[in-house]
C-alpha positions as a Python dict, from the first residue, in 0.01 Angstrom:
ca = {
    (1, 'M'): (0, 0, 0),
    (2, 'G'): (229, -235, -189),
    (3, 'I'): (166, -433, -502),
    (4, 'N'): (-176, -575, -580),
    (5, 'V'): (-84, -943, -625),
    (6, 'T'): (-411, -1048, -788),
    (7, 'R'): (-395, -766, -1044),
    (8, 'T'): (-30, -844, -1121),
    (9, 'K'): (-105, -1216, -1171),
    (10, 'V'): (-392, -1135, -1408),
    (11, 'I'): (-173, -897, -1609),
    (12, 'V'): (112, -1148, -1633),
    (13, 'F'): (-126, -1432, -1729),
    (14, 'T'): (-283, -1213, -1998),
    (15, 'L'): (55, -1110, -2133),
    (16, 'T'): (195, -1465, -2149),
    (17, 'S'): (-127, -1595, -2306),
    (18, 'T'): (-107, -1323, -2569),
    (19, 'L'): (254, -1414, -2644),
    (20, 'A'): (168, -1785, -2668),
    (21, 'G'): (-120, -1707, -2904),
    (22, 'T'): (104, -1487, -3118),
    (23, 'A'): (363, -1765, -3134),
    (24, 'G'): (92, -2010, -3243),
    (25, 'I'): (-25, -1773, -3516),
    (26, 'A'): (332, -1727, -3640),
    (27, 'Y'): (388, -2104, -3640),
    (28, 'A'): (65, -2168, -3833),
    (29, 'Y'): (157, -1898, -4085),
    (30, 'I'): (507, -2037, -4142),
    (31, 'D'): (403, -2406, -4151),
    (32, 'N'): (81, -2338, -4349),
    (33, 'V'): (-100, -2597, -4138),
    (34, 'I'): (-208, -2647, -3779),
    (35, 'N'): (-99, -2991, -3664),
    (36, 'P'): (-185, -3078, -3301),
    (37, 'P'): (67, -3366, -3264),
    (38, 'V'): (348, -3111, -3301),
    (39, 'F'): (241, -2969, -2965),
    (40, 'G'): (238, -3308, -2792),
    (41, 'L'): (380, -3414, -2460),
    (42, 'D'): (716, -3525, -2602),
    (43, 'N'): (790, -3177, -2738),
    (44, 'A'): (681, -3018, -2410),
    (45, 'F'): (927, -3239, -2221),
    (46, 'L'): (1200, -3162, -2475),
    (47, 'L'): (1151, -2789, -2416),
    (48, 'L'): (1164, -2844, -2040),
    (49, 'F'): (1482, -3051, -2069),
    (50, 'M'): (1641, -2781, -2286),
    (51, 'I'): (1599, -2531, -2005),
    (52, 'I'): (1712, -2771, -1731),
    (53, 'V'): (2019, -2901, -1916),
    (54, 'G'): (2123, -2553, -2029),
    (55, 'G'): (2084, -2399, -1686),
    (56, 'T'): (1784, -2247, -1517),
    (57, 'G'): (1773, -1884, -1418),
    (58, 'R'): (1978, -1752, -1709),
    (59, 'H'): (1886, -1668, -2066),
    (60, 'A'): (2210, -1814, -2196),
    (61, 'G'): (2119, -2146, -2032),
    (62, 'A'): (1805, -2180, -2240),
    (63, 'I'): (1998, -2104, -2558),
    (64, 'V'): (2285, -2343, -2479),
    (65, 'G'): (2041, -2618, -2377),
    (66, 'A'): (1836, -2574, -2693),
    (67, 'V'): (2143, -2592, -2916),
    (68, 'F'): (2283, -2893, -2729),
    (69, 'L'): (1962, -3095, -2726),
    (70, 'Y'): (1879, -3006, -3085),
    (71, 'L'): (2219, -3107, -3221),
    (72, 'A'): (2283, -3411, -2997),
    (73, 'P'): (2068, -3656, -3201),
    (74, 'F'): (2250, -3557, -3522),
    (75, 'F'): (2582, -3656, -3367),
    (76, 'L'): (2457, -3961, -3173),
    (77, 'E'): (2255, -4137, -3445),
    (78, 'P'): (2551, -4212, -3679),
    (79, 'I'): (2755, -4343, -3384),
    (80, 'V'): (2495, -4547, -3195),
    (81, 'G'): (2231, -4612, -3460),
    (82, 'H'): (1867, -4661, -3366),
    (83, 'G'): (1950, -4672, -2996),
    (84, 'F'): (2049, -4307, -2992),
    (85, 'L'): (1741, -4213, -2789),
    (86, 'V'): (1864, -4431, -2500),
    (87, 'V'): (2205, -4261, -2506),
    (88, 'F'): (2035, -3922, -2548),
    (89, 'G'): (1819, -3985, -2240),
    (90, 'L'): (2120, -4106, -2044),
    (91, 'L'): (2314, -3791, -2133),
    (92, 'V'): (2022, -3574, -2019),
    (93, 'V'): (1994, -3760, -1687),
    (94, 'L'): (2372, -3741, -1628),
    (95, 'A'): (2375, -3371, -1707),
    (96, 'I'): (2094, -3311, -1457),
    (97, 'L'): (2255, -3525, -1184),
    (98, 'F'): (2617, -3415, -1211),
    (99, 'Q'): (2578, -3056, -1329),
    (100, 'P'): (2276, -2907, -1146),
    (101, 'S'): (2362, -2554, -1260),
    (102, 'G'): (2341, -2667, -1623),
    (103, 'L'): (2587, -2644, -1907),
    (104, 'V'): (2617, -2268, -1858),
    (105, 'G'): (2736, -2333, -1501),
    (106, 'L'): (2997, -2572, -1640),
    (107, 'I'): (3111, -2311, -1890),
    (108, 'D'): (3133, -2052, -1612),
    (109, 'R'): (3336, -2288, -1395),
    (110, 'I'): (3581, -2363, -1678),
    (111, 'A'): (3614, -1992, -1758),
    (112, 'S'): (3683, -1904, -1394),
    (113, 'R'): (3959, -2169, -1377),
    (114, 'R'): (4128, -2023, -1684),
    (115, 'I'): (4118, -1673, -1541),
    (116, 'A'): (4257, -1778, -1201),
}
């Protein structure tokens, strides 16, 4: 009776591992080389911050966070120079502290004010 939790966890783990392997194959095919430093800790944290800053729990949050954190260094570096990583980190921390629902939550709040 009910859902077999162990079986479901094994199926989900297998599915996500297959998707990760397929993504790795596609990346190696496109880049024509397998370069382990690309998959380092700094990129893992950047992916995590993209989801957190964009807004967890929604697909749009991941997209908005990815676009924001990908484009932010291009706008910050000409203004701040070599210290853009400090400003970039500060912006990420401020976004996490003052907007816990992410940038998508901010967009939703602004949209609801305009409607009301």
